[in-house]
N, C-alpha and C positions, 0 to 999 in steps of 0.2 A: 877253433881259433886259439892260439896259444896266448899266454899273457904277454909275451914279447910283441906279438902282432897287435894285440889290444893297445899296448903302450905306443906303438908306432902310429897308429891311427889317431889315438887321443892327442898325441903331440902335434899332428898335422891339423887337427880340429881346434887345438888350443883348449881342450876340455878334459878334465879328469873325472871319470865316472865313479860315483859311489856304488852304483848297482850295475856291474858290468854285464849282467844277464840281459839288461835292456839293450845294450849295444850289440850283443850277440844275436838277439832276436831281430834287431833292425837290419842286420847283415845276412839273415837267413832267407834265401829265396825258397819258394814253395817246392821247387824241384829237389832241394836238398833234404827235405823233411823225411821222406820214406827211408832214405839211406841212413840218416842220422838216428832214426828210431829203431832201425833193424837190430834185433837181438838185445834191445834195451827196454827197460821198464821204468822210464824216468818219471818222477813226480816233482813238479808239474810236467806234463808232456812238452816235448819240443814244439815250438810254434814258428810259423813263418812270419814274414814282416808285413803282410798285407793290411792288418789292422793298424799297425803303426803308420803305414803309408796314408791311410785314411785320416788319421789324426794329424800327421805332418802336413797334409794339404791344407787343413783348416788353420793350423798355426802359421804357415807360410802366408796365407791370405791376410790374416790379422796383422802380422808384423810388417808385411809389405805395404799394407794400407797405412799403418802408423808411420813407416819410413817416408812414404811419398807425401803424406800430410805435413810432416816436419820439413822435408827437403824442398818442396814446392808449394809454399803457402798460398800462392795466388791461383792455383789451378782449380778449375771447376770439376764437378763430380764426374762428368763424362770423360774428361781427360784423365782424371785419376784412375777411373775404372779400366780404361784402355791400357794405361801405362802399367797398372798392376798386373794385368794379364800378360804383358810382355816381360815384366820383371821376374815372374815366377813360372813362365811356360816351360815346357819339357826341354827345350834346347838350353835355356839358361840353367836349369837344374842339372842337366847333363854336364855342362861346362864346369859347374861348381864341383860336381862329383869327380871329374877328371883332375881338378886342381889338387884334390887331396888323395888322389890315387885310389879312389874307393873300390874300383873294379878288382884290384888284387886282394881286397879284404872280404869280398862277398863269399858266402857259403853257398855253393851251387851243387846240383846233382851232376852225375857223370855225363848225362846226355846234354845238359845245358853247357857244361864245361867244354865238351867236344865241339859244340856249334858256336863257340866264341862268345859265350854269355858275358864274360867279364868286360867285353868291349861293346856290348849292345846298348845303344842310347836309351832305350826304354827301361832296361834293368838298372842302368846307372841313375837315371832320373828318379825312378821309384825308390831305389835304395837311398838316395839322398833325402827324399821325403821322410822315409822311415827313420833315418838317423836324426833328422830334425826333431821328430816326435820323441825319440829316445832322449835327446838332450833336454827337451822341454820337461819331460816327466822326471828326469834325474836332477836337473839343476834349476828349473824354473824359467819363467818367461824372460826375465831381464838378461840372463846369460845367453839364452837362445837368440834374443834380439842382437846382442853383441856379435855372436857367431855369424849370424846371417848378414849383418852389415859388413863384416870383414870378408866373408867367404863368397857372398852372392850379390848383395844389393850394390855396394860401392863398385865392385868389379864389373857388374853388368852395366851400370851407368857409364863407367869409364870406357868400356869396350864399345858400347853402342852410341855413346855421345848424343848427338842431336836427334838420333832416331828415338831416344827415350824422351829427351827434353821437349822435342817437337812431335811427340808421338801421335797426337791426334788433334791438331789445330782446327781441322775441319769441324769436328764435333764441338769443340769449344766455341767456334764462331757461330755454329748453328744454335747453340744454347744461348749465346749472347743476343742473337737476333730474336729468338723466341721470347726471351725475358723482356725485350723492349718492343714487343708486339710488331715486329717487322717481318716481311715475307722471307722465306728461306733463300739461302745463297744459291747462285747459279754460276757454274764454272765454265768459262769459254776459252777454247784453245785459240790463241791469237796468232802464234807463229811456231813453226817447226823448222829448225835449220840444222845443218851439219850432215855428214855422211851417216849411213845407217848404223854403223857400229859406234857412233859418237853423237847421237842425236841430242839436241837441246830443245826443250819444249818451253814455250812462254804462254802462261795462262793468266787470265784476269778473272776476278770474282766479282759478281754483280748482285745487287739486291735493291728492289724498289726503284729500278731505273738508274741506279748509280753504280759506278765502278768503285768498289771498296778497296781494292788493292790488286797487285799482280806479283807473279813469282816465276822463277825459272828452275828447271831441274832436268836431270837425265832421263826421267820418266814423267808421264803425265801426272801420276799420283804425287810424285815429289814436288812438281811444279804447283799442283793444287794446294799441297800443305804449305808451301812457301807463300802462296798468294793469301791463304787464310791467315797465316802468321802476320803478314804485312797489314791485312785488313784489321785484325785484332789490335795491333799496335796503334793504328790510326784512329780506330773507334775509341780506344781507351784514352788516347791523347785528347781527342775532341771532347770526351766526357769530362775530363779534368778541367778543360777550359770553361765548359758550361758551369 
């Protein structure tokens, strides 16, 4: 990678590396190493980005957890865990990598290059993890948190909207019922209407012989989430009255 290319990626990331060797390693796929080493006796030897991927995964989990705790202070542990998994899954990481054009900066072997490696979702997601680790090692946790908030977390929340904010109301309801020594929720399909390509499902959620809430959606799962959301709102309102 040339210094010009280094600078282009740094500009997209909003980070200026003190140690650019970290960035180069983060962008080096294992397929490129044999070719980069050929005829050279570099000290230290050229490394691929797999160890940085490992570290980046841990950094992402930590900072995603912190972000969700700050952004959604009322969420229970189960809801936070499910949302974190969605916030940093491979698809979200791939999208973040595409936003900065990471594929064009990867160092790939000829074989991987010929098979479209620069556009492979897995390589992009792994590369983004490695870059996160490189940023963390070079600039620290606070700068990495700012980068992820801008490039990944805020973007993912905005793109997925209610699918993150209401990511797992069923688990949250289940936790609420368990904490209050009540039996688990049961979801009942009450109505199914509309043509096959535009179905609307109406679902009720019951517990201890009582209907706690209902919801509608274009799938049964979506209707169940909406029913759980309604139930939680009603239970929380009743708790405040008590």
